[in-house]
N, C-alpha and C positions, 0 to 999 in steps of 0.2 A: 255893129261896126262903128270904126271911127271916122271913116270917110263921109264926106258931104253927100247929101242924098241925090245930089243931081249928077253925080259922077257915074260912071260906067262900071266901077268896081266897088263891090261891098268891102266894108272894113273887116279886117281879122278880128277874132275874140281875144280879149286881153289875156295876159299871161297868167296862169295858175300859179299856186304856191307849192314849193316842193323843195327837193334836196338841192337844187340849183341856186337856192337864194336864202339857205340857213334854216328853213322852216322846220327842217328834220334835225338840226343840230342836237338837241336834247331830247328826241324822241327815239333813238336807238332804232334806225329804219330796218336793220338786219335783223332785228326781232320781230317785226311785223309779219303777218302770213303773206305768203306769196300773191295772194289774190286781191290784197290791199295795194291799190295804186300808189305810186309814189309822186303824184301830183294832185292838186286840188284846186277847186273853184277857177277853172278856166272860163274865159267868156264864150259865149256862142257866136258863130261866124254870122256876118251880115251879107245881104244881097241887095244890090242896087239897080235901077233902070233910069235911064235918061228920058223923061217924059217926051213922048212924040217921036221916040226912035227907036222902040222896042226894048229887048231885055238886056240888062246889065250882068256883070260876072258877078258870081258868088265867092265868098272868102272862108277860109276853113275856121275851125274853133280854136280857141287857145291852148298851146301848149300839149296837144293831143289829146285833151280830155274835154274840152269844149264840143259841142256839137256843130258839125259842118253845115253851112248854108246850102242851098240848093236853088238854082234858077227856075226851075219847074217842077213842083212837088212840095211834099211836106219837109220841113227841116229836120236834121238829124238831132237825135237826143244828146244830151250830155252824158259823159260815162257814168255809170253807176259808182256809188260810194264815193263820190268826188264832190258833190255840191256844185257841179259846174252847169253852165248855162246851155240850153239848146240853139241849135243853129236856126237861122230865118228860112222860112219858105217863100217861094215865089211862082209866079204864073203871068203868062203873057194874055191870059183869058181876062176879058172885062169883069168876070165875076169874082176874080181874085179867091178861089175856092180852097186853096191850098194853105196850110198852117205852119208856123214855127215849130222847130222841135221841143220836146219837153225836157225840162232841165234834169240833171243827173241827180239821183238820190244822195242825201249826204252821210256822212259817217262822223262820229264823235271820238275823238282821241283824248285819253285821260292818262296824264304822266302824275305819278307819284314821286315825290322827292323824299328818299329814305336817309336818314341819318344812319351812321354806322350802328349795327346792331351790337348793344353791349353785351359782353360775354356773361356778365352777373348783374342782376338787380337786387341790391341789399334790403333787407327789411329791418334788420337791428344790427348793432354793431356796438359792443360795449366790454369794458373790463369789470371784473369783481376781485376786490383784494380780501384775501384772508389774513389779517394780522396776527391772528394766534398761531397759524401753522406756516406762516410767512410764504403764502402760495398766491399766485395770481392766475385767475381764471380769464381767458378771452373767449367771448361767446359772440356768434354772429349768425344770423339767418339770411336765406336768400329767397327772394319771390321767384325768380325763375333762372335758369343757367343755360347757356348757348355755348357749346364747345369747350366747357370747362373742365380742364384736365385736373389740377389741384392748387391748393393754396399753400403759400409759405408764411410762417409767422415769424417775424423779426424783430429784434429788442436792440435798443441803443441806450446809453446813459445820457445823451444830451438832446436827443430828439432831431437832430441835424444831420449828423453821419455817423460812420460807425456801427451801422445797423448789421447785425448777425442773424443769420437764420438759425433758429432754435427749435424748429420743427415744421413738419408738413402734415397737410390733411388732405385725403384724397376729395375731389369733387365729384358731381353727380353726372357730367358730360352735357346731357340735355335733359332739361326737366322744366315742367311749368308749375310744379308743386312747391310749397313751402318746405325748406330744409333747414333743420337746426344744426349747427355745429359749436364745438367746444374743444378748446386745447389749453391744458393746465401747465403753467411754468412751474415746474416743481424745484427749481434751482435758481432763483433770482439772486444775483450777487448781493453780498452783504456790505460792499464798498460804496453803495450808492443807495439813497433813499428816495431818489426820484429816476423811474425807469419809463421808457417809452416803447410803445408798441405799435405795429401796423401789420397788415394784410398785404401779400402780393399775390394776386390772382394770375395765375398761368393758364393759357388755352393750349389746345392740342398743337396748334403750330409753334409753341413756344414763345409767343407774345406775352409779355407781363403788363399787368396793370396794378398800379400801387394805390393802396387806399390811404384813408387819412390816419393820422398818427394820434394815438392816445396815450394818456399820461396815467401812470399808478404811483400813488404817492404812498411811500411806506415810513413806518417809524425806525429812526435810526438806532441801530443795534445799541444795547446798553453798555456792553464792553468793547472798547476798541484797542485794549492792551495787548492781546494776542495777534499774531500776525493771520492766525487761523481760526476759525469757529465751527464748532460742530453743533448741529440742530437737527430735532430735539434732542437733549441729553438731561435726562435719561430718555432711552428710546425704547419703544416696544416693536417687536419684530425686526424687520431691516431697513425700514425707511429713514434712514440716518442720511444727512446732507451736510457736505464740508464745503467752505467757501473762505476764500482770502477776506480779510476785512479792510485791505487796501488796494485799490486797483492797479498801482504799480508792483504789487507783489506777484502778479500773474506774469510778470516778465521773466524771461528764462526759458529754459528748455523743458526737459522731463521732470515729472514729480515722482520721486522714488516713495514708495508706501511700504510700511511694515505694521501689521496688525497682530497682537500679542494678547492670548488670554490669560489674566495674571494667575490662574489655577495652574498654568505651566502645561496644560494640554494641547495647545494649539499656538502655532506661529506661521504667518503667511507673509510673503514679500512679492511685490508686483510694481509696475511703472505706469503710469498716465501722461498723456500729452495734452489734456485739456481737464477743465473743471468737471465737465459733463462725463467724460470717460472715468475720471477718479470717482465721482460719485456712484457710476454705474458698477464699478469693479467692488467698491466698499460693500455695496448693497448685496452683491452677489456673495461676498465672504461671510456676511453677517447673517444670510438665511440659514446655514448650516451650524452656526456657533450657539453653544448653550447660553443660558442666562449668566450674568455674573459682569465683573469689571474687565474691561478692555482697555489696553494702551494702543493708540494710533499714533504712529511716528510719520510724519510729513518732512519730506527734504527736497528743496529745490536750489535754484542757484543763489537765492537770498540768504537762507537759514534751515536750521531743523527745529522742529518743534513737536513735542508730544503732547497730545490730547488725551485725557482720561475720560472714558464713556462707560456708562452705566447700562447694560442690557437688562431690561426687566421682563 
């Protein structure tokens, strides 16, 4: 107790630490079990006597967890799991046979400060350029995934803005295993020899995390005379791709297409609203055509052009 020892009243135990003074601010007290006290380290109560005048008064322990003092008898212990002090004991007997209370057992609280769990931890992240086939492969791997729904693959011609989604790849959701991914850009535009790619990871809540930007350097097409270019030509099978040779040539609305077999046995007309749709429709038509020379007529807001194609 804090009172002078010649006073008739013992001092109260010192205050404990707890919710009242911010000790719990970062410990999430609502998450602790109900049997864990919300106060700690209260002091034990004191008892005092005035020499020659008999027995003095006893004082309580601090904050309800320190042990109370007694005038005659053993002092009360501090509350368990609080590390609080025991109260003083006292006796009017000359033998002073009574003792103070035992201190309460302590408890250790450990707080972990977690950063936000990243939805994806990448292992590798790279581009591979095939100049001969003019294709770009985006390859990446993940070491672990947490609530990962899917990836968007985006492409830009300047690496700053104008990124467009050119494909999606489904994620694994939850996994601690290494997962390898690959996306092939079959139709990189011919009007730019520098193309920028990035991944956008999307979790189950729709939140997006944008990855770093990678550059693919391509050789400038040899001929820039035509407004359109077909590649490869000659073509085997149906894997033909068509692209404008100038970016502004994409401006305009619909692209009208006519595909004619020079043997006169086949003619087809259709429309497309994008380069990707144009190539998909052309490839569908080529699948059923026999070998030979084909004429591909393309018309948009800027001009009309006919490309001669050899199917081997």
